[in-house]
C-alpha positions as CSV (number, residue, x, y, z in Angstrom):
1,M,-25.9,-24.4,7.4
2,T,-25.2,-21.0,5.9
3,K,-28.2,-19.3,4.3
4,I,-27.7,-17.7,0.9
5,N,-29.8,-15.2,-1.0
6,T,-29.1,-13.0,-4.0
7,Q,-29.3,-9.2,-3.9
8,L,-28.7,-6.5,-6.5
9,L,-25.8,-4.5,-4.9
10,N,-23.5,-1.8,-6.0
11,G,-19.7,-2.0,-5.2
12,D,-20.0,0.0,-2.0
13,Q,-22.6,-2.4,-0.6
14,A,-20.9,-5.6,-1.8
15,M,-17.7,-4.5,0.1
16,A,-19.7,-3.8,3.2
17,Y,-21.5,-7.2,3.1
18,G,-18.1,-8.9,2.5
19,A,-16.8,-7.3,5.6
20,L,-19.8,-8.4,7.6
21,A,-19.4,-12.0,6.3
22,S,-15.8,-11.8,7.5
23,G,-16.7,-11.2,11.1
24,V,-15.3,-7.6,11.1
25,N,-15.4,-6.1,14.6
26,L,-14.2,-2.4,14.1
27,V,-14.7,0.0,11.1
28,T,-13.1,3.4,10.9
29,C,-13.0,6.1,8.3
30,Y,-12.6,9.8,7.7
31,P,-15.4,10.7,5.2
32,G,-14.3,10.7,1.6
33,S,-15.7,9.4,-1.6
34,P,-15.2,6.8,-2.9
35,S,-15.1,4.5,0.2
36,S,-17.5,6.3,2.5
37,G,-20.4,4.5,0.9
38,T,-19.2,1.2,2.3
39,V,-19.1,2.7,5.8
40,E,-22.6,4.2,5.4
41,T,-23.9,0.7,4.6
42,L,-22.0,-0.8,7.6
43,I,-23.5,1.9,9.9
44,E,-27.0,0.6,8.9
45,S,-26.0,-2.9,10.0
46,A,-23.8,-2.1,13.0
47,R,-26.3,-2.8,15.7
48,D,-27.6,-6.1,14.1
49,Y,-24.0,-7.3,13.7
50,D,-22.6,-5.8,16.9
51,I,-19.7,-3.9,15.2
52,Y,-18.1,-0.7,16.2
53,V,-18.1,2.0,13.5
54,E,-16.8,5.6,13.7
55,W,-16.1,8.6,11.6
56,S,-12.5,9.3,12.8
57,S,-11.1,12.9,13.1
58,N,-8.6,12.0,10.3
59,E,-7.3,9.1,8.3
60,K,-4.1,8.7,10.5
61,V,-6.3,8.2,13.6
62,A,-8.5,5.8,11.6
63,I,-5.6,3.5,10.7
64,E,-4.1,3.7,14.2
65,M,-7.5,2.6,15.5
66,G,-7.4,-0.3,13.1
67,I,-3.9,-1.3,14.1
68,G,-5.0,-1.3,17.8
69,A,-7.9,-3.6,17.1
70,S,-5.7,-5.9,15.1
71,I,-3.2,-6.1,18.0
72,A,-6.1,-7.0,20.3
73,G,-6.9,-9.9,17.9
74,R,-10.0,-8.5,16.2
75,R,-10.7,-7.9,12.6
76,A,-10.7,-4.3,11.5
77,L,-11.6,-2.4,8.2
78,V,-10.2,1.0,7.6
79,C,-11.6,3.0,4.7
80,A,-10.0,6.0,3.0
81,K,-10.0,7.7,-0.4
82,S,-6.8,8.3,-2.3
83,V,-5.6,11.6,-0.7
84,G,-6.6,10.2,2.7
85,M,-4.3,7.2,2.1
86,N,-1.5,9.7,1.8
87,L,-2.0,10.7,5.4
88,M,-1.9,7.1,6.6
89,I,1.6,6.4,5.1
90,D,3.5,7.3,8.3
91,P,2.0,4.5,10.6
92,L,1.7,2.1,7.6
93,M,5.4,2.3,6.9
94,V,6.0,0.9,10.4
95,L,3.0,-1.4,10.4
96,N,4.5,-3.3,7.5
97,L,7.3,-4.5,9.8
98,T,5.1,-5.9,12.5
99,P,3.1,-9.0,11.7
100,V,-0.6,-8.2,12.3
101,N,-2.7,-10.3,14.7
102,G,-6.3,-9.8,13.8
103,G,-7.0,-9.3,10.1
104,L,-6.6,-5.7,9.0
105,V,-8.0,-4.6,5.6
106,I,-7.7,-1.1,4.1
107,L,-10.4,-0.2,1.5
108,L,-8.7,2.4,-0.7
109,G,-11.0,4.5,-2.9
110,D,-9.2,5.9,-5.9
111,D,-10.8,8.7,-8.0
112,P,-9.5,8.6,-11.6
113,G,-11.0,11.6,-13.3
114,A,-10.9,13.6,-10.1
115,Y,-14.6,13.8,-9.9
116,G,-14.5,14.6,-6.2
117,S,-10.8,15.1,-5.5
118,Q,-8.2,17.8,-5.9
119,N,-5.9,15.5,-7.9
120,D,-6.0,12.7,-10.5
121,Q,-4.0,10.4,-8.2
122,D,-3.2,6.8,-8.9
123,T,-2.5,5.3,-5.4
124,R,-1.5,1.8,-6.6
125,P,2.3,2.6,-6.6
126,I,2.0,3.0,-2.8
127,A,1.8,-0.8,-2.5
128,L,5.4,-1.0,-3.8
129,M,6.6,1.5,-1.2
130,L,4.6,0.0,1.7
131,E,5.4,-3.6,0.6
132,M,1.8,-4.5,1.3
133,P,-0.4,-6.7,-0.9
134,M,-3.0,-4.8,-3.0
135,L,-6.0,-6.4,-4.7
136,E,-8.6,-4.9,-7.0
137,P,-11.9,-6.6,-7.9
138,A,-13.4,-6.4,-11.3
139,S,-17.0,-6.6,-10.1
140,P,-19.2,-6.2,-7.0
141,A,-19.6,-10.0,-6.7
142,E,-15.8,-10.4,-6.8
143,G,-15.4,-7.6,-4.3
144,Y,-17.7,-9.4,-1.9
145,D,-15.5,-12.6,-2.1
146,M,-12.3,-10.6,-2.2
147,M,-13.0,-8.8,1.0
148,Q,-13.4,-12.1,2.9
149,E,-10.3,-13.5,1.2
150,A,-8.3,-10.3,2.2
151,F,-9.2,-10.8,5.9
152,A,-8.2,-14.4,5.8
153,K,-4.9,-13.7,4.0
154,S,-4.1,-10.8,6.4
155,E,-4.1,-13.2,9.3
156,E,-2.4,-16.1,7.4
157,F,0.5,-13.9,6.2
158,G,0.5,-11.4,9.0
159,T,0.1,-8.3,6.9
160,A,-2.5,-5.6,6.3
161,V,-4.1,-6.0,2.9
162,I,-5.2,-3.2,0.6
163,I,-8.3,-3.5,-1.6
164,R,-8.4,-0.8,-4.2
165,E,-11.6,0.4,-5.8
166,T,-12.6,3.3,-8.1
167,R,-15.6,5.6,-8.0
168,S,-17.1,3.9,-11.1
169,F,-16.7,0.5,-9.5
170,T,-18.6,1.6,-6.4
171,Q,-21.6,2.5,-8.6
172,Q,-21.5,-0.7,-10.7
173,M,-24.6,-2.9,-10.0
174,E,-24.6,-6.7,-9.9
175,S,-26.5,-9.6,-8.4
176,V,-24.4,-10.9,-5.6
177,S,-25.0,-14.2,-3.7
178,L,-24.8,-13.3,0.0
179,A,-24.5,-15.4,3.1
180,T,-27.2,-13.9,5.4
181,D,-26.2,-15.5,8.7
182,L,-25.1,-13.3,11.6
183,F,-21.4,-14.2,11.6
184,P,-19.6,-14.4,15.0
185,K,-16.8,-11.9,15.5
186,I,-13.3,-13.1,15.0
187,N,-11.3,-12.9,18.3
188,L,-7.8,-14.2,18.2
189,G,-7.0,-12.7,21.6
190,Y,-3.9,-10.9,22.6
191,E,-0.8,-12.5,24.0
192,R,2.2,-10.4,24.7
193,E,5.1,-11.3,22.4
194,S,8.3,-9.3,23.1
195,W,9.2,-6.9,20.2
196,R,6.4,-8.1,17.9
197,F,4.7,-4.7,17.7
198,V,7.7,-2.7,18.7
199,P,10.0,-1.9,15.7
200,V,13.1,0.1,16.8
201,P,16.5,0.8,15.1
202,K,18.0,-2.4,16.5
203,N,15.4,-4.7,15.0
204,A,14.2,-2.8,11.9
205,V,16.4,-4.4,9.4
206,E,15.6,-7.9,10.7
207,K,11.9,-7.1,10.6
208,H,12.4,-5.9,7.0
209,R,14.0,-9.2,6.1
210,E,11.0,-11.0,7.6
211,L,8.7,-8.8,5.7
212,H,10.3,-9.9,2.4
213,A,9.9,-13.6,3.5
214,R,6.2,-12.9,4.0
215,L,6.0,-11.2,0.5
216,L,7.6,-14.3,-1.1
217,K,4.8,-16.5,0.3
218,L,2.2,-13.9,-0.8
219,S,3.7,-14.1,-4.3
220,Q,3.1,-17.9,-4.3
221,W,-0.5,-17.3,-3.2
222,A,-1.0,-14.8,-6.0
223,D,0.0,-17.4,-8.5
224,S,-2.7,-19.8,-7.2
225,T,-5.6,-17.4,-6.6
226,P,-8.6,-17.5,-9.0
227,Y,-8.5,-13.6,-9.1
228,N,-5.8,-14.0,-11.7
229,K,-6.8,-16.1,-14.7
230,I,-6.0,-16.7,-18.4
231,S,-8.7,-17.3,-21.0
232,G,-8.7,-17.7,-24.7
233,A,-5.9,-18.5,-27.2
234,G,-3.8,-16.7,-29.8
235,R,-0.5,-14.9,-30.1
236,R,-2.0,-11.5,-29.2
237,G,-2.7,-11.0,-25.5
238,I,-4.6,-8.5,-23.4
239,V,-3.9,-7.9,-19.7
240,A,-6.7,-6.1,-17.8
241,A,-6.3,-5.0,-14.2
242,G,-9.1,-4.7,-11.7
243,F,-12.3,-2.9,-12.8
244,A,-10.7,-2.2,-16.2
245,Y,-11.3,-5.9,-16.9
246,Q,-15.1,-5.4,-16.5
247,K,-14.9,-2.5,-18.9
248,L,-13.0,-4.7,-21.4
249,I,-15.6,-7.4,-21.1
250,D,-18.4,-4.9,-21.8
251,I,-16.7,-4.1,-25.1
252,M,-15.4,-7.5,-26.2
253,G,-18.1,-9.8,-24.7
254,K,-17.6,-12.6,-22.2
255,E,-16.1,-14.9,-24.8
256,A,-12.5,-14.3,-25.6
257,S,-11.7,-13.5,-29.2
258,A,-10.4,-16.4,-31.3
259,E,-7.3,-14.5,-32.1
260,S,-6.4,-13.4,-28.6
261,Q,-6.1,-14.5,-25.0
262,M,-6.9,-12.4,-21.9
263,L,-5.2,-12.2,-18.5
264,K,-7.4,-10.9,-15.8
265,L,-5.4,-9.5,-12.9
266,G,-7.0,-9.1,-9.4
267,T,-3.8,-9.0,-7.4
268,L,-1.9,-5.9,-8.3
269,Y,0.9,-6.4,-5.8
270,P,2.7,-8.8,-5.6
271,L,1.9,-9.7,-9.2
272,P,1.5,-13.4,-10.0
273,E,4.8,-13.8,-11.8
274,K,4.4,-17.5,-12.8
275,V,1.0,-16.8,-14.3
276,I,2.3,-13.7,-16.2
277,S,5.4,-15.6,-17.3
278,K,3.2,-18.3,-18.9
279,F,1.0,-15.7,-20.5
280,L,4.0,-13.9,-22.0
281,A,5.5,-17.1,-23.3
282,D,2.3,-17.7,-25.3
283,C,2.2,-14.2,-26.8
284,D,4.0,-12.2,-29.4
285,E,2.3,-8.9,-28.5
286,V,0.5,-7.8,-25.4
287,L,-1.8,-4.8,-24.7
288,I,-2.2,-3.8,-21.1
289,I,-5.4,-2.1,-19.9
290,E,-5.4,-0.3,-16.6
291,E,-6.5,3.0,-15.2
292,N,-4.2,6.0,-14.5
293,E,-0.5,5.3,-14.5
294,P,1.3,2.4,-16.2
295,F,1.7,0.6,-12.8
296,V,1.1,-2.9,-14.0
297,E,2.6,-2.2,-17.4
298,T,6.0,-1.2,-15.9
299,Q,6.1,-4.2,-13.7
300,I,5.3,-6.6,-16.5
301,K,7.9,-5.0,-18.7
302,A,10.5,-5.5,-16.0
303,L,9.5,-9.2,-15.6
304,A,9.6,-9.7,-19.4
305,Y,13.2,-8.2,-19.4
306,D,14.2,-10.6,-16.6
307,L,12.8,-13.5,-18.6
308,G,14.6,-12.5,-21.7
309,S,11.2,-12.4,-23.5
310,R,11.0,-10.7,-26.9
311,V,7.2,-10.0,-26.5
312,K,6.2,-6.5,-27.5
313,I,4.2,-4.8,-24.8
314,F,1.8,-1.9,-25.5
315,G,-0.2,0.3,-23.2
316,K,0.1,3.8,-21.8
317,Q,3.8,4.2,-22.5
318,S,3.3,3.4,-26.2
319,G,0.3,5.8,-26.5
320,H,-2.2,3.0,-27.0
321,V,-4.1,3.7,-23.7
322,A,-4.9,7.1,-22.2
323,R,-2.9,7.9,-19.0
324,E,-4.9,10.7,-17.5
325,G,-8.4,10.7,-16.0
326,E,-10.8,7.8,-15.9
327,L,-10.3,5.2,-18.7
328,Y,-13.6,5.2,-20.5
329,R,-14.9,2.3,-22.6
330,W,-14.6,4.3,-25.8
331,Q,-10.9,4.8,-25.1
332,I,-10.4,1.1,-24.5
333,Q,-12.3,0.3,-27.7
334,Q,-10.0,2.8,-29.5
335,A,-6.9,1.0,-28.0
336,L,-8.2,-2.4,-29.1
337,S,-8.8,-1.1,-32.7
338,K,-5.1,0.0,-32.8
339,F,-4.0,-3.3,-31.4
340,F,-6.2,-5.6,-33.5
341,P,-6.3,-4.9,-37.3
342,R,-9.8,-6.3,-37.7
343,F,-11.3,-5.6,-34.3
344,V,-15.1,-5.5,-34.1
345,P,-16.6,-4.7,-30.6
346,S,-19.4,-6.8,-29.1
347,K,-20.9,-3.5,-28.1
348,S,-19.7,-0.1,-29.5
349,Y,-19.0,2.9,-27.3
350,L,-18.7,6.5,-28.7
351,Q,-16.7,9.5,-27.3
352,E,-19.8,11.7,-27.6
353,N,-21.6,9.4,-25.1
354,E,-18.8,9.6,-22.6
355,V,-21.1,11.4,-20.2
356,N,-23.0,8.2,-19.7
357,E,-20.0,6.6,-18.1
358,I,-19.2,9.5,-15.7
359,P,-20.1,8.3,-12.2
360,K,-22.9,10.2,-10.5
361,K,-21.8,12.6,-7.8
362,E,-24.2,14.3,-5.4
363,S,-23.4,17.9,-4.5
364,Y,-23.7,18.5,-0.8
365,C,-22.5,22.1,-0.9
366,I,-25.4,23.8,-2.6
367,N,-26.3,27.1,-0.9
368,A,-23.3,26.9,1.4
369,G,-23.2,30.7,1.4
370,Y,-19.4,31.0,1.1
371,D,-19.7,33.6,-1.7
372,E,-21.5,35.9,0.7
373,V,-18.9,35.3,3.4
374,L,-16.1,36.2,1.0
375,D,-18.0,39.2,-0.1
376,A,-18.1,40.4,3.6
377,L,-14.4,39.6,4.0
378,E,-13.4,41.6,0.9
379,A,-15.8,44.5,1.8
380,A,-14.0,44.8,5.1
381,A,-10.6,44.7,3.5
382,K,-11.6,47.3,0.9
383,S,-12.8,49.6,3.6
384,L,-9.4,49.4,5.2
385,G,-7.5,49.8,1.9
386,Q,-6.2,46.3,2.1
387,K,-5.6,43.6,-0.5
388,L,-6.1,40.0,0.5
389,I,-4.4,36.7,-0.4
390,L,-7.0,33.9,0.3
391,V,-5.7,30.4,1.0
392,G,-8.3,27.7,1.3
393,D,-8.8,24.0,2.2
394,P,-10.7,21.4,0.1
395,G,-14.4,20.8,1.0
396,C,-17.3,23.1,0.3
397,L,-14.8,25.9,-0.4
398,V,-14.6,24.4,-3.8
399,T,-17.8,26.4,-4.5
400,V,-15.7,29.6,-4.3
401,A,-12.5,28.1,-5.7
402,E,-12.2,30.7,-8.5
403,R,-11.9,33.4,-5.7
404,L,-9.1,31.7,-3.9
405,D,-5.4,32.3,-4.5
406,A,-4.3,28.8,-3.4
407,K,-5.9,25.5,-2.2
408,Y,-4.1,22.3,-1.5
409,A,-4.7,19.5,1.0
410,I,-7.2,19.4,3.9
411,G,-5.6,21.1,6.9
412,S,-3.0,22.9,4.8
413,A,-4.5,26.4,4.6
414,I,-3.0,27.7,7.8
415,G,0.6,26.5,7.0
416,V,0.5,27.7,3.4
417,A,-0.9,31.1,4.5
418,D,1.7,31.5,7.2
419,G,4.5,30.6,4.7
420,I,3.3,33.4,2.4
421,S,3.2,35.8,5.4
422,K,6.6,34.8,6.7
423,A,8.0,35.3,3.2
424,G,7.2,39.0,3.6
425,A,4.1,39.4,1.5
426,D,2.6,42.9,1.8
427,E,-1.0,41.7,1.5
428,R,-3.1,40.5,4.4
429,I,-3.1,36.7,4.4
430,V,-6.2,34.8,5.2
431,A,-6.5,31.0,5.8
432,L,-10.0,29.6,5.2
433,F,-11.1,26.1,6.2
434,G,-14.1,24.2,7.4
435,D,-15.1,22.8,10.8
436,S,-14.3,19.2,9.9
437,A,-10.9,20.4,8.6
438,F,-10.3,22.1,12.0
439,F,-10.4,18.8,13.7
440,H,-8.7,16.9,10.9
441,T,-5.3,18.5,10.8
442,S,-5.6,22.2,11.5
443,I,-5.0,22.1,15.2
444,P,-1.3,21.3,14.9
445,A,-1.0,24.2,12.4
446,I,-2.7,26.5,14.9
447,C,-0.2,25.5,17.5
448,N,2.6,26.3,15.1
449,V,1.3,29.7,14.1
450,V,0.8,30.6,17.8
451,H,4.3,29.5,18.8
452,N,6.0,31.3,15.8
453,R,4.1,34.5,16.3
454,S,2.1,34.6,13.0
455,D,-0.1,37.5,12.1
456,I,-2.5,35.8,9.7
457,L,-6.3,35.7,9.9
458,M,-7.8,32.3,10.2
459,V,-11.5,31.9,9.2
460,V,-13.4,28.7,10.0
461,L,-16.6,28.2,8.0
462,D,-18.7,26.2,10.4
463,N,-21.7,24.4,8.9
464,K,-21.9,21.8,11.6
465,S,-20.9,18.7,9.6
466,T,-18.5,17.2,7.2
467,A,-20.7,18.7,4.5
468,S,-18.9,18.0,1.2
469,T,-18.9,14.2,1.6
470,G,-22.5,13.8,2.9
471,H,-22.8,15.6,6.3
472,Q,-21.1,13.0,8.4
473,P,-20.4,14.0,12.1
474,H,-17.0,15.2,13.4
475,P,-15.7,15.9,16.9
476,G,-17.5,19.3,17.0
477,M,-20.9,17.7,16.8
478,D,-23.1,16.1,19.6
479,K,-23.7,12.9,17.7
480,N,-21.3,10.1,16.6
481,A,-21.4,7.9,13.5
482,M,-24.0,5.6,15.2
483,G,-26.3,8.5,16.0
484,Q,-25.5,8.3,19.7
485,D,-25.0,11.3,22.0
486,A,-21.3,12.4,22.0
487,P,-19.5,15.4,23.6
488,A,-19.2,18.3,21.1
489,L,-15.8,19.8,21.3
490,S,-15.6,23.6,21.1
491,M,-13.4,25.1,18.4
492,E,-13.3,28.4,20.2
493,Q,-12.1,26.7,23.5
494,I,-9.5,24.6,21.7
495,A,-8.2,27.7,19.8
496,R,-7.9,29.7,23.0
497,T,-6.2,26.8,24.8
498,C,-3.7,26.6,21.9
499,G,-2.9,30.2,22.6
500,V,-4.9,32.2,20.0
501,E,-5.8,35.4,21.9
502,H,-8.2,36.9,19.4
503,V,-11.1,34.5,18.8
504,H,-14.4,35.6,17.5
505,S,-17.6,33.6,16.8
506,V,-20.2,35.2,14.6
507,H,-23.4,33.9,12.9
508,Y,-23.6,34.4,9.2
509,N,-26.5,36.7,8.1
510,A,-26.4,38.2,4.7
511,L,-28.6,41.1,5.9
512,D,-26.5,41.9,8.9
513,S,-23.3,44.1,8.9
514,N,-22.0,42.3,12.0
515,L,-19.9,39.9,10.0
516,I,-18.2,42.7,8.1
517,N,-17.6,44.5,11.4
518,V,-15.9,41.4,12.8
519,F,-13.7,41.1,9.7
520,R,-12.9,44.8,9.9
521,E,-11.8,44.4,13.5
522,T,-9.5,41.4,12.9
523,L,-8.0,42.8,9.7
524,S,-7.3,46.2,11.3
525,T,-4.6,44.7,13.5
526,R,-1.5,42.7,12.4
527,E,-2.1,40.0,15.0
528,L,-3.0,36.3,14.8
529,S,-6.8,36.0,14.9
530,L,-9.5,33.3,14.4
531,V,-13.0,34.0,13.2
532,I,-15.5,31.2,13.4
533,V,-18.4,31.9,11.0
534,Q,-21.5,30.0,11.8
535,T,-22.7,29.5,8.2
536,R,-26.1,28.2,7.3
537,P,-26.3,24.4,7.3
538,V,-26.2,22.9,3.8
539,N,-28.4,20.1,2.6
């Protein structure tokens, strides 16, 4: 008999315990918040539950590991934040054609408000392109249940399932009823089935047709799942998607208003069309509450058009709901006041108290020393009469972002810098990136600049960790995610093997002129060079 106890958990922890209760076997992730917190929790339980957990070198590798585990008949959880999901699209756009074997769940951490990201990305529309189901829980307790349901439906329908969460959701606290047994690992085994995992031009269209048949069955499931439910009565309706529903309840109270009905949506794709159709039929006007883009709003409007419904739909496109950044409770309250003539909130929220809703974010880059490194770089350039264009990567370089000329995605600094150089810029072009970024996606760019005879200066700021997300290990460190001994790969050796002839490794010391001298040496020649600066560890 399953043992149950109740614990106060945040969203990160609830997702982790849901994966454990699902009998997950493999967990992979490239560090990035939100989503890393779930992996950190699973690392603590890995030995007790006999699961494999790793911090992968990048998100593409992480999802490919998950695909491999699924082929072998094991359940796998792959975690990534919004911009990391972008890197996973390539294999996912083929995975959707091949029915999975073991359950495969992707925990997607969106960051509305860009608290720890370089963009204010809404990743939900990716579900339409991938043609993969996407769910979003309203609370940690629902997240715990939804994780288990996602693994079960992944195997039942032969598809990877995406669970979307936001940074604020991960920090929400709730009492969750947990099954505390040590669950056996799911092992469906592997039996070779010709062409199942081998999409090629001659079978791609047929596999695409089969994918649509699976999606039709998923649509039928969406109409029956308790994650989508209607409550209340009245001719005015409110649709709330995912965690936005919890924010709505905080304002309105658990009891639906006598003059309105509410539709809680937990399956964002495919939408429960029958449930929504019934809801629309009973309403004259509908307000849609969701975060970031009008993703649900656009789909419901399209469905209303197909139904010939005359219901008026309000939301982001009508200006009732804010479209950029996190959707705060005071903004939802404001939208409700526009929608309901006599709206009185159960609990009132004020714009001046918005700071109370902003999720906490720990800074791991304090005292990184990057200002001093740039001071040395610019001093060397000035002594040579040079002007610099500085191109950086995300990470702890955000601490000197105002001194950079450009900064895009992780691993992009080298390519962007080389593009500026090849366009004929007179200035000396410098690409700056971290040690984790080196292993993430910088190595192919290094191969490219060597092959195409670039003359840029590459500078790796090496603080011996994936510092900005919590000091997780990477392939250049001698420990893995589980704290076990692991071979530490040498960036210097890799760069030389890739063909970089001028490689320097120097320890940062603000009182020593050696760093300036190394920068002077590399800047004085128009040849491709790499300087590895051993910066002080940050904590």
